[in-house]
Every structure is written in C-alpha cells, then in structure tokens.
C-alpha positions in Angstrom: 13.9 31.8 69.5 14.5 28.1 70.4 16.8 26.3 67.9 15.4 23.1 66.4 17.8 20.3 65.7 17.5 18.9 62.2 18.4 15.3 61.6 19.9 14.3 58.3 17.6 12.5 55.9 20.6 10.4 54.7 21.6 7.2 56.6 24.8 7.3 58.5 25.3 3.5 58.4 27.6 2.7 55.4 25.6 -0.5 54.6 22.3 1.4 54.5 23.9 4.1 52.5 25.2 1.5 50.0 21.7 -0.1 49.8 20.0 3.3 49.2 22.6 4.1 46.5 22.0 0.7 44.8 18.3 1.2 45.0 18.5 4.6 43.4 20.8 3.3 40.6 18.3 0.5 40.0 15.4 2.9 39.7 17.4 5.1 37.3 18.2 2.1 35.1 14.6 1.0 35.0 13.3 4.5 34.4 15.9 5.0 31.7 14.9 1.8 30.0 11.1 2.5 30.3 11.6 5.9 28.7 14.0 4.6 26.0 11.8 1.8 24.7 8.8 4.1 24.0 10.2 4.9 20.5 10.8 1.2 19.6 8.5 -0.2 16.9 9.8 -3.8 16.4 10.6 -6.7 18.6 14.2 -6.6 17.6 14.5 -2.9 18.5 13.0 -3.6 21.9 15.4 -6.5 22.6 18.4 -4.6 21.5 17.3 -1.6 23.5 17.3 -3.8 26.6 20.9 -4.8 26.2 22.0 -1.5 24.8 20.5 1.0 27.3 19.7 -1.0 30.4 22.2 -3.8 30.8 25.1 -1.5 29.9 24.0 0.9 32.7 24.1 -2.0 35.2 27.8 -2.5 34.4 27.4 -6.0 33.2 30.2 -7.4 31.0 28.0 -9.8 29.1 24.3 -10.3 28.4 22.4 -12.2 25.8 18.6 -12.2 25.1 17.2 -15.4 23.8 13.9 -15.6 21.8 11.9 -18.8 22.1 11.1 -20.4 18.7 7.8 -22.1 19.6 7.7 -24.4 16.6 11.2 -25.8 17.0 11.3 -25.6 20.9 14.7 -23.9 20.8 16.0 -20.6 22.2 17.6 -18.4 19.6 20.1 -15.6 20.5 18.4 -12.4 19.3 20.3 -9.5 21.0 23.6 -9.2 22.9 25.8 -6.9 24.9 29.5 -7.5 25.3 31.8 -9.9 23.4 28.9 -11.4 21.4 27.6 -8.1 20.0 28.5 -6.7 16.6 27.4 -3.6 14.7 24.0 -3.4 13.1 21.9 -5.6 15.4 24.2 -8.6 14.7 25.5 -11.3 17.0 28.9 -13.0 16.6 28.5 -16.7 16.1 24.9 -17.0 17.5 23.9 -20.3 19.0 20.7 -22.1 19.8 19.8 -23.9 23.0 17.1 -26.6 23.1 14.2 -25.9 25.5 15.1 -27.5 28.9 18.9 -27.7 28.3 21.4 -25.6 30.2 20.5 -22.9 32.7 18.9 -20.8 30.0 16.8 -23.7 28.7 15.8 -24.7 32.3 14.6 -21.2 33.1 12.6 -21.1 29.8 11.0 -24.4 30.6 10.2 -23.5 34.2 9.4 -19.8 33.8 11.3 -19.1 37.0 14.4 -16.9 37.3 17.7 -18.2 38.6 20.8 -16.7 40.1 23.9 -18.9 40.0 26.8 -17.8 42.2 29.3 -20.4 40.9 28.7 -21.9 37.5 31.5 -24.4 38.1 29.2 -26.2 40.5 26.2 -26.3 38.2 26.3 -29.2 35.8 23.7 -27.4 33.6 26.1 -24.6 32.7 26.8 -24.3 29.0 29.7 -22.0 28.1 29.3 -20.0 24.9 32.1 -17.7 23.9 33.9 -18.0 27.2 33.6 -19.6 30.7 32.3 -17.2 33.3 31.8 -18.0 37.0 28.4 -16.4 37.8 25.1 -16.2 35.9 21.7 -14.6 36.2 18.8 -15.7 34.0 15.3 -14.2 33.9 12.4 -15.3 31.8 10.4 -12.8 29.7 6.8 -13.7 30.3 3.8 -12.7 28.2 0.4 -13.6 29.5 2.0 -16.3 31.7 3.9 -17.8 28.7 7.7 -17.7 28.3 8.6 -15.9 25.1 12.3 -15.2 25.8 15.1 -15.2 28.4 17.5 -12.5 29.6 20.8 -14.1 30.5 23.8 -12.4 31.9 27.2 -13.8 33.0 30.2 -12.4 34.8 33.7 -13.7 35.4 33.6 -13.0 39.1 32.1 -15.4 41.6 28.8 -14.3 43.2 28.8 -11.1 41.2 25.0 -11.0 40.8 22.9 -10.0 43.8 19.2 -10.1 44.6 19.0 -6.5 43.6 20.1 -7.5 40.1 17.4 -10.1 40.0 14.8 -7.5 41.0 16.0 -5.1 38.3 16.1 -7.7 35.6 12.7 -9.1 36.6 11.2 -5.6 36.3 13.0 -5.0 33.0 11.7 -8.3 31.7 8.1 -7.3 32.6 8.5 -3.9 30.9 10.0 -5.7 27.9 7.1 -8.1 27.6 4.6 -5.3 27.8 6.3 -3.4 25.1 6.6 -6.5 22.9 2.9 -7.1 23.3 2.2 -3.6 22.3 4.5 -3.8 19.3 3.0 -7.1 18.2 -0.6 -5.7 18.5 0.4 -2.7 16.4 2.1 -4.9 13.8 -0.9 -7.2 13.6 -3.1 -4.1 13.2 -0.9 -2.7 10.4 -0.7 -6.1 8.7 -4.5 -6.4 8.9 -4.7 -2.9 7.4 -2.4 -3.7 4.6 -4.3 -6.9 3.9 -7.5 -4.9 3.8 -6.0 -2.3 1.4 -4.7 -5.2 -0.8 -8.1 -6.8 -0.7 -9.9 -3.6 -1.6 -7.4 -3.1 -4.4 -8.1 -6.6 -5.8 -11.8 -5.9 -5.5 -11.4 -2.6 -7.4 -9.3 -4.3 -10.0 -11.9 -7.0 -10.5 -14.6 -4.4 -10.7 -12.5 -2.4 -13.2 -12.1 -5.5 -15.3 -15.8 -6.2 -15.2 -16.5 -2.7 -16.3 -14.1 -3.0 -19.2 -15.7 -6.3 -20.2 -19.1 -4.6 -20.1 -18.0 -2.0 -22.5 -16.4 -4.4 -25.0 -19.7 -6.2 -26.0 -21.4 -2.8 -26.1 -18.7 -1.5 -28.4 -18.8 -4.6 -30.6 -22.6 -4.5 -30.9 -22.5 -0.9 -32.2 -20.0 -1.9 -34.9 -21.9 -5.0 -35.9 -25.0 -2.9 -36.3 -23.2 -0.7 -38.8 -22.1 -3.8 -40.8 -25.6 -5.2 -40.6 -27.0 -2.1 -42.2 -25.1 -2.6 -45.4 -25.7 -6.4 -45.4 -29.5 -5.7 -45.3 -29.1 -3.2 -48.2 -27.2 -5.8 -50.2 -24.2 -3.4 -50.5 -21.4 -5.9 -50.7 -18.6 -3.4 -51.3 -19.4 -1.3 -48.3 -20.1 -4.4 -46.2 -16.7 -5.9 -47.2 -15.0 -2.6 -46.3 -16.7 -2.5 -43.0 -15.8 -6.1 -42.2 -12.1 -5.4 -43.0 -12.2 -2.4 -40.7 -14.1 -4.3 -38.1 -11.5 -7.1 -38.0 -8.8 -4.4 -37.4 -11.0 -2.9 -34.7 -11.6 -6.2 -32.9 -7.9 -6.8 -32.8 -7.2 -3.4 -31.4 -10.1 -3.6 -28.9 -9.0 -7.1 -27.7 -5.4 -5.9 -27.3 -6.4 -2.8 -25.4 -8.8 -4.8 -23.1 -6.0 -6.9 -21.7 -4.6 -4.1 -19.6 -5.9 -1.3 -17.4 -3.7 1.3 -19.3 -2.9 1.6 -23.0 -0.8 4.1 -24.9 -2.6 7.2 -26.2 -1.7 6.0 -29.7 -3.5 2.7 -29.2 -6.5 4.5 -27.8 -6.7 6.9 -30.7 -6.2 4.1 -33.3 -9.1 2.2 -31.9 -11.2 5.4 -31.8 -10.3 6.3 -35.4 -11.3 2.9 -36.7 -14.6 3.1 -34.8 -15.3 6.6 -36.2 -14.5 5.3 -39.8 -17.1 2.5 -39.3 -19.7 4.9 -38.1 -19.0 7.3 -41.1 -19.4 4.4 -43.5 -22.6 3.4 -41.8 -23.9 6.9 -42.0 -22.8 7.4 -45.7 -20.1 9.9 -44.7 -22.7 12.4 -43.5 -20.3 14.0 -41.0 -16.7 15.0 -41.0 -13.9 14.2 -38.5 -10.9 16.2 -37.4 -8.3 14.7 -35.1 -5.3 16.8 -33.8 -2.6 15.7 -31.3 -0.2 18.3 -29.9 3.4 18.0 -30.9 4.4 18.1 -27.2 2.6 14.9 -26.5 4.4 11.5 -26.9 1.6 9.2 -27.9 3.7 6.1 -27.0 4.6 7.1 -23.5 1.4 8.8 -22.4 -1.2 6.2 -21.2 -4.9 6.3 -20.6 -7.5 3.8 -19.5 -8.6 1.8 -22.6 -11.8 2.9 -24.4 -12.2 5.8 -22.0 -13.3 8.2 -24.7 -15.3 6.0 -27.1 -18.7 6.3 -25.4 -18.5 10.1 -25.6 -17.5 9.9 -29.3 -20.5 7.6 -29.8 -22.8 10.0 -28.0 -21.6 12.9 -30.1 -22.3 11.0 -33.3 -25.6 9.4 -32.4 -27.2 12.2 -30.3 -25.4 15.3 -31.6 -24.4 15.0 -35.2 -26.8 12.6 -36.9 -30.0 14.4 -35.8 -28.6 17.7 -37.1 -30.5 19.1 -40.1 -28.6 22.3 -40.9 -24.9 22.7 -41.8 -22.2 20.1 -42.1 -21.8 18.0 -39.0 -18.3 18.0 -37.6 -16.7 15.9 -34.9 -13.4 17.2 -33.5 -11.0 15.2 -31.3 -8.1 17.2 -29.9 -5.3 16.1 -27.5 -3.1 18.7 -25.8 -0.7 19.2 -22.9 -2.2 21.7 -20.6 -0.1 22.6 -17.5 1.2 19.1 -17.1 -2.1 17.4 -17.8 -3.3 15.4 -20.9 -6.5 16.9 -22.1 -8.6 15.1 -24.6 -11.5 17.2 -26.0 -14.4 15.7 -27.9 -16.4 18.4 -29.5 -19.3 18.3 -31.9 -21.4 21.0 -33.6 -24.6 19.0 -33.2 -28.0 19.9 -31.8 -26.9 20.0 -28.1 -27.9 18.0 -25.1 -31.3 19.6 -24.5 -32.5 19.0 -28.0 -31.1 15.5 -28.0 -33.0 14.6 -24.9 -36.2 15.8 -26.6 -35.6 13.7 -29.7 -34.7 10.5 -27.9 -38.1 9.0 -28.8 -37.4 9.1 -32.5 -36.1 6.0 -34.3 -32.9 7.7 -35.3 -31.9 8.7 -31.8 -33.5 5.9 -29.8 -30.0 4.6 -29.1 -28.9 4.0 -25.5 -25.2 4.2 -24.5 -24.5 2.6 -21.2 -20.8 3.3 -21.8 -21.0 6.8 -20.4 -22.1 5.7 -17.0 -19.4 3.0 -17.0 -16.7 5.5 -17.9 -17.6 7.6 -14.9 -17.4 4.6 -12.6 -14.1 3.5 -14.1 -12.6 6.9 -13.6 -13.5 6.9 -9.9 -11.8 3.5 -9.5 -8.8 4.6 -11.5 -8.4 7.6 -9.3 -8.8 5.5 -6.1 -6.3 2.9 -7.2 -3.7 5.0 -9.1 -4.2 8.6 -8.0 -4.4 9.6 -11.6 -6.5 12.6 -10.8 -8.6 11.9 -13.9 -11.4 14.4 -14.5 -14.3 14.6 -16.9 -16.5 17.6 -17.7 -19.3 18.0 -20.2 -20.4 21.5 -21.4 -23.0 22.8 -23.8 -21.8 25.2 -26.5 -23.8 28.1 -27.8 -23.8 30.6 -30.7 -23.7 34.3 -30.1 -27.5 34.4 -30.5 -27.9 31.8 -27.7 -28.7 28.9 -30.0 -27.1 25.5 -29.3 -23.7 25.1 -31.0 -23.0 21.5 -29.9 -21.4 19.8 -27.0 -17.8 19.6 -25.6 -16.4 16.8 -23.5 -13.1 17.3 -21.7 -11.2 14.3 -20.3 -8.0 15.0 -18.5 -5.4 13.3 -16.3 -1.9 13.9 -14.9 0.9 13.4 -17.4 3.9 11.3 -16.4 6.6 13.2 -14.3 4.3 16.3 -14.2 
C-alpha cells in the first residue's frame, strides 16, 4: 500500500504561527465576552462586564469606559479595569472629559477609533491617574450615534496593535447591541410599571366613586326613617333618631375617607344604622351581634360599609315582610382558619318569597348597594390581593319551608 505524506495543518513560519495564535486568542476573548454579557440586565453591568471579562483577558493594564452625557456634552467615566477600579462598581476619583477634548473626546466627537503609539507626541493626550505612553480608543456606536468610548492605555510604547483595534471594535459593537437590548427591555418594563400604576389609580378612583355612590344611598335610607316620625308628629322618636343620625353621619364620613377601616368602626356604623331602622320599625325585630374573642377589632380591617347593604336587605326584604314569629337579625364575626368571616343571618321569609312580594308598598325598596359591594370586592381583590369572598345562601326548616337567608363575607386576616 502506497504511503501518503500528510502535511501539518499548523504553519511552520514563526510569524504566521504567532499571528494564528493571536487570532485565536482574539476570538476566544470575543466569544467569552459575548457569552458573559448574556446575563447582564443593566447598562452598568454591561460596561463593567466589558472591562472585567474582556479587557482583563487581553492583558491590558488599564482600561476605562466613558459614557456620553448628551445633555451636558461630557464623557463620564462609568467602568474601569486597573488602577482606577474599586470594589462594587466604583471608580477611584472619576473624571469627566468635555466632548472634543483629549483623545477620548476627539474619538467621541468623530466616531472613529484611534491607535496612539506614543502619547508624548500627541498634544491631545490628557493624563488621568498616571502618564502612559500608548493609547487605544474605540467609540461605542448605537444606530450611528456615539454613546460611549472604550479607552485603554499602556506604559510601553507602541503596545497596542491593529489586532487590538479589531478586537475592541468588535467588542464595542457587541456592547452597543447588548446596551440597546437592555434599554429596550428597561423601557418595556418601565412602560409596564406605568401601566400597572395607571390601572391602580383608575381602580382607586373607581373604588372611591363606588364608596361615594353608597354614602348618599345610605344617608337616604336613614333620612327616610327620620322622616317617618316627623310625619307622624312623634317628636321624641324624631329627636332620638336625629341624635343617632348625627352619630351615624360622623361615623360614615370618617369611614368613607379611606379604603380600609377597623372592624370596630365598621360594626359601630352598622349598629347605629340598625338602631335607626329598629326605631323606624317600632322595634318589630331583634338584633344579636357577636364577635369572637380571638378577633382584635382594632387591628382587623375591612372595606368600609361592606356589610351594610346586606343588613339592609335582611331588614327590608327578609324581616319586615315576615308575619309569623319574632324577626331576628344576627351578625356574627369569627376567625375561621385564618380568615375573618362576617355572617349576616335573618329568619325572614327567604329570597324567593321576597322576590314575589317586591311589588307591595312595604317591600318596594331597591338597594343598589348590593351590586356595588360585589364590584368593590372585585377591585379590592385586584388591588390588594385580599381574597375577599361573598356567598349568599337560603336557609330552610326541616319541613322544607324557608327559614331565612345567610350572607357570608370573608377575607384573609393579617399575618395569616
């Protein structure tokens, strides 16, 4: 079998070998930088990554990246490798260079890189922390516009070579692309935050509007009760009602100032309202209120007037139409597995019978508050993650006859 001579793929000329070695080292440095900067999420991180991972691999002794302040037309030192660098993305005694001044300023103004073999012969040279004999300066271009400059110096004459210029130009291009990506992502995140903030303000405004809709409705019902006694010329009961009404208005106005009130404030307003209705109805129904001992009424907070429409419904549509037995309204607050549960129960005629009697003068009473409460709860959950829930259930006797209605309002307790 004839033997085939194989020639080495490696050059035998020392100069060619050195050139190949330098080219491989350049490609390694660029590849390393391109891979490293993938995880960077801010402009500062990108710039420090350039000096920390790329420049150090090129065995430079000094490198500073300047960022162009467009408004002031000055170049500001933003990242450094060598004597100017400190821990924690900090630069020792940072300086600023006006656009057009020095070699750095000239490159920023022209947008063209420069390689200076002997800085002593260049009148533009501006020493920073020390005088060095050679300098290489490359602009960072974004969409044809200079946004920064990579500047490296070395104490040896003619240290920087064309291959360094090629590497830094490629690094500057990759750097600009990454900065563009970061800025686009940051702009998107900022726009997203602004949208969320705008949606929150819209929701808060809507929530306020809903609260303001409930207050006049609440006040109207109370005034109707007072008007009843005025028309009957019952001055004693009218005076009593007016006194309670003034207390009620103070409580309602205080509670309406905020999106959350203490459970004690909510129950106080609710109790005064119920007292007004009992007086209006000549005490034809009883009320029982119970709060569990494991609930701190001052630290537990609820949306203001969140239960009043359901208490109103229980009185007007459940208890007042009842013809048999003693009408009873029960309001219970308890801690159930880390949730505040407020139960409003009545032993009235039930929802089905109430709907059938809505045409009568006694029950022809519309409460828009119930619909508003449901809308408010949706907004509260969206804005605060309160996980507020509301359920309404019919109650029945063992013989299947209506035994009233139960409303359960619940939300997460603090630190639960």
